N, C-alpha and C positions, 0 to 999 in steps of 0.2 A: 588223495584217494577218492574213490567214488563208491557209492552204495545206495541201495534203495531205502527210502524212508518207510517206516511201518505205516500200514494203512493207506498207502498212497496209490493203490492200484484201482483202476476203473476200466470199464468196457467202453469201447467206442463203436459207433455204427457207421457203415459206409452210406453213400448217397442212395444205394439201392435198398437199404434197410437191412442188409446182411450183417451179422455181427462180425466185427473185425477183431483183431488181436487185443488183448488186455493192455492198457497203457499203464506204465509205471513211472513214477516221478523219482528221479535220482538227484542227489545233491553231490556236486563235484567241487573239489577243492584243489587248487593249484598252489603249491608251496614252493617258494624260491628258497632253496636250502644253501645257496651260496652265502658264505659267511664273512667275506672280507679278509680272511686269513690266507687260505690257499688260493682262492679264486673268488672274485665277486663280480657279478654282472646283473643288471636288471633284466627281466624278461619283458620284451616289448608287449604292446597290446596284442591280443591273440584272436584267432578265429576258431570256431568249433562247428561241427555238424553232427547231427544224429542221422544215421543213414543205413541203407542196406548194402549188400555186397557190390552193387553196381556203381557206387560212388566211392571215391578216394581222393585224398588231398594231393597225393604224389605217388610216383612209382620209383622205388629204389634203383639207383644206377642210371636214371634218366634225368635230363634237365627239365626244368619247369615246362609245363604244357601250354604256357601262355595264358593261364587262368588266374594269375595273381600271386603265385607262390614266390616268384622272383622279387616282387616289390615287398612282400612280407619279409623274406629272408635277408634282403640287402638293405632295406630302408625302414623296416618296421611298419610299413603302410599296409593296413588290413583291407582297405576299401575294395580293391579289385577282386581279391580272393573271396571276400564276404559276398560281393555281388554275384560271383560265379556260383557259390554254394547256395545262395538263396533261390537260384533257378535250377539247381541240379536235379537230375533224374535220380530217384531213390533217396532223396534228402527230405526228411520230415520236419526238421527244425535246424536252424543255423543262427549264428550271431557273432558279435564281436565282444571282446572282454577288455578291461582296462589293463595297463601295465602292472607288473608285479615286481616291486623293488626287492633287493636282497633282504632275506629274513621275513618277508611279508607273505600273505596269502590272498588269493582271489577265490571266492566261492560263488557258484552259480547253480541254478536248477535247470534240469532238462526233463523232457518226457520222451520215453522210448517204448517200443513194443517189440514183440518177436518178429514183426514185419520190418522194423527198422532197429535192429539190435546192436548197432555199432556206434561208437563215439569216436570221432577224430577231432584233434585240435592241433594247432600249430602256432608257434610264436618265434620271433627272431631272438637269437642270443645276441644281445646288444653289443657285446665285445667281440664282434666278428664282422666279416664283410659279406658272407652269404650263408651262414649256418643257421639252422632253425631247430627248435625243439618240437618233437612230436612223438606220439606213441607208435605202435606198429602201423605200417603203411596201409594195411587193410582196415584198421580201426580197432578200438578196444571193445571186446565182447562184453555186453551188459547182461546177457542171459546165458544160463547153462544149456546143455544139450537137451534137457527136458523142458526148456522154456521158462524156468524159474529165474527171477532176478538174482544176479550174483551179489552176495552180501558185501559189505564194506571191505575194501582192499586198498593196498597202496601199489601204485605203478610208477616206476621211474621212467620219465620221458627220455628218449634217446636224442642224441645230437646228430643231425643229418646235414649233408652238404647239398645245397640247391644246385650246384654244378654250373652256376652262371658266371662266376669270377674265380680267378686264381686265388688260392688260399694265401693269406698273409700271416 
């Protein structure tokens, strides 16, 4: 799940001195709920980005845009997609995360504002040839319509097909 920590909001200023949106720190936890009984798979190293509506990791129904999603989905290699995100328009923060074995959790902290109110992340489902786990293609909303941080919640990541290989 993800949620805002108490007392973690602060204001930021732009280079011109104008007050920008308030920045909120969020703690995000990825939990691998595969249990080894019905299905068990590690989650590969992942990439994440905090962004606005101009940025997205993928477009449903379309193959990889040549930005590194194919390498992530097929090989678990985060480097190309992480490099693309670090230079992306509308991206305020991005990074790479370690693998998450079955039954384990990975926790990380991000900072977001109403200017960059979305979180996207993607990781390879290791027991596949080009499937990846991600939230909504547009990103996970971190703020409500009034601009307040959305409190703690749990979001199930979806399984997406990168469309680069025939499914096996």
